[in-house]
C-alpha positions, 0 to 999 in steps of 0.5 A: 241665925236670922236676919239682924233686923226683923224687917218687913214681914208679910201680912196675914188674913188669918183671923185673930185668936180670940181665946186668951193665951197662957203666959208662963216663965219656964226654966231651962236646964241651966236655970235661965228664965224663958218666957213662953206663951201657950195658944190653944188650937182655934179649931174645935176646942171649947170656950175654956181653951184647955188643951185637948187630951193627947192632941198635937202641940207645935213649938215655934222657935224664932230666928236671931233677934226675934222674940215671942211677941214679934209680928212674924212669929205671931203670924206663923202661930196664928196659922198653926193654931188652926190645926194644933195648940201652939207654944211660942217662946223667946230664946235666952237673951231675947224678948223677956227671957233672961240670960244672953244669946249663945247664937244656937248653942245653949238655946237647945235647953230653951227649946227642951223646956218649951217641949217639956211644957207642951207635954206637961199640958197633956200633949202626947205629940209635939212638933218643933218648927224652927226658923234660921237660928231656931232651925239650927236649934230644932235640928240639934235638939232633935239629934240630942233628944230622941225616941230611940235614946229614951227606949222607943224603937223607930219602925223600919230602922234596922238594928245595925243602922240604929246602933250606929246612929246611937253610937254617934249620938252618944259621942256627940252628947259626951262631947257637949255634955258640959254645954248641952245637958241632954240627959238632965233629969232623964227628960224623955218628955223633951223630945220632938215627934216631928221636926221642921227647919226653915232657912237653917244653916248647915254649918257654923261660921259661914260668912259667904254673904254680906248679911252674914258678915254683918251678923258676925260683926254684931255677934263677935265685936263689942260695938256690934253687941252694943248695937244688938242690945240697943238696936235689936233688943238682943243681949249676946254672950261675949264668950266664944263657943267652947267647945264648938257645938254639934253643927246642924249638918252633923246633927241631921244624921242622928235625927230619928223623927220625921224631918222637913227642910224648907229653904228659899232660893232667894235667901240672902243669908244662906244660899241653897247649898246649905239645905242641900247639904242638910238633905244629903247628910240626912239621906232618906230621913228628910224631905227638902222643899226649895221654895221659889222666890222665898227669902229668909226665915219667918219674915219671908214665910207667907201664909200659903207656905206656913199652911203647907208646912202645917199640913205636912206636920199633920200627916208626918 
């Protein structure tokens, strides 16, 4: 979950994208309309802006109260577009997308639709990068849609470890199949090859900071949801989670793709025990960057950090 208000964002010296983006309306697995934007790679592509066959696409998942057209996400997209095609989209209940926000539960279906779109455009390698709420979504998405699940083995993983991981994943999917239809249509095209979570929470219902207490008021109270709709253009579902979705810390041990966890040591929402908990749960399967002086999510990620993340995804 991201800041309740997007607030002040960092400026960028990245040149503006000259080729026009493609806009599309996607359908999530449960039928919700999702607005999405495809931006071609700005390096070495032809004037048509068509996707390079087999090239990488980066799918960016914003934080709570964000949207595809918010300046902080556009700034991040401009940095990643120097190396790969980029897809931005608005989660349900945000921007021009339909539905109502479930604050990280059914949003996994929105991300799956965006990843599938990237593959339908010819991209064989897809990277997911999520911020705050979007960070929790990319972690849960990676746990539920995996290469191993769809018949591809992970190099260097023992049969025993893979079997145990698959058993836990199967249990998680069955527990949440009514909410997150991970096998809807057998969508192997919805899996991510590389995963980056920035400012993601490790556990649900965290109220240990003042910003998170305010956010819970917005999400759980009728007046708070009215403030969310009128003040932050975010339409929030009124029902509680049932069942409670797989938490990020439960999801990371199930991820088979390369995983990077990025967190600021001055994050006002989630203190550093959250990324450390995620790293401990992931073990050797993840890399952790604790960024000195960084605040929260896409608004706090400067151009230098975004560039380092983009470089990491290229070599992962």
